[in-house]
N, C-alpha and C positions, 0 to 999 in steps of 0.2 A: 658118735660112742650112742647119739640117738638110737640111730637103728639097730649099733650092734647090744643094744642094752634092752631092745624090743624083740632081738630072734627067741626062739626057744629054743634053743641050744645052747644057750650062755649059764654058764654054773649061775648059782642063786648067792653067790657071795661077792660074785662081778658085778651081777643086780644092783645090791643093798650096796655097793661103794659105786659103785655108778647113780645111783639114785639119791646117795652122800656126796657126790661133788654136786648133784646138780639143787640140789636143796644146800649148798651151804655156799653155790654162786651165786644164788637168788635170792637168800636170804641178807637181810639190811644188819643181819647181826655179826661182825666178823670175829674172830679171834683179837685180832689188834685193830682197836673201833678206828675208824681213817678221818678221825679230827688230828689222831696221834701225827704230825707233821712224817713224810716220808715214809715210814715207816705202815702208815697206817692204808696205806694204797702197795704197801709193798709186798703184805701176806695176799692180794687179790691177783699181783702180778705170780708170785713165784708157788704160793701153793696151789691153785687151782690146773693150773699148763702139767706141775708135778705130778697130778692125781693122774690125770689124763695119760701123760704118759706111763701110766704104774696100772691103768687102767690097759689098755693098748697091748704091754708086754702080758699082764693076766688074759689077757682073752685070747682065745686059741687062735690061730693062723687063719683058717679055714670060714671063721666068724671075723672074723677082720677083716677080709677080703670079700666075704657076699655083701657087706656093711659098708664097703666102700664106693659098690659098685651100686648099693642102695641110691647110697648119697646122687651118688654121679646123674642119677636115670631124674632123681627130687629136684637135682640144680635143672635139669634142663628144662624140666615142665613149665610152662605159661605161667604168669603169672600178671595181676588183674591193677594194671594202674588206676583203673577207677574205685575200687576198693580200696585201693592204697589214700588216693584223695577225699574221698569219704571220710576214712578214717582219718585221716590230718583234717579236715573241715569238722570233723565231730567234735577235734580236741582243740583247737580253735576256737568254736563257738561255746564250749563249756570255761576255757580261759574266758574267755569275753566277760558272759554269764557273772561267774566269778570275783572280775574285776569290778563288775557291774554292781553289785553283789555289798563290795566290801564298801566301793564310793558310799554308797548310797546308806549307808549304815551312821 
């Protein structure tokens, strides 16, 4: 849906829906809070896939095909293991600094 949403031929209502689905997926605020057993996680497992399926049905087939082709090309791009290692190292250092700061208080 990322590639389809960036296609200029996609009608704006579908773009708004795609943005809303992405915002809901990444938002810490849910319809049903996650601390409620089962139901809290079930809304994420049900609502997001249903919204994506709705977006695919609402998106014209030629845009979906172009987006799938772009996604396949993007999946074949090389990845940087050094960049991934640097990011993991940065997170480990930040975690270590946080623990060290907490320990000294």
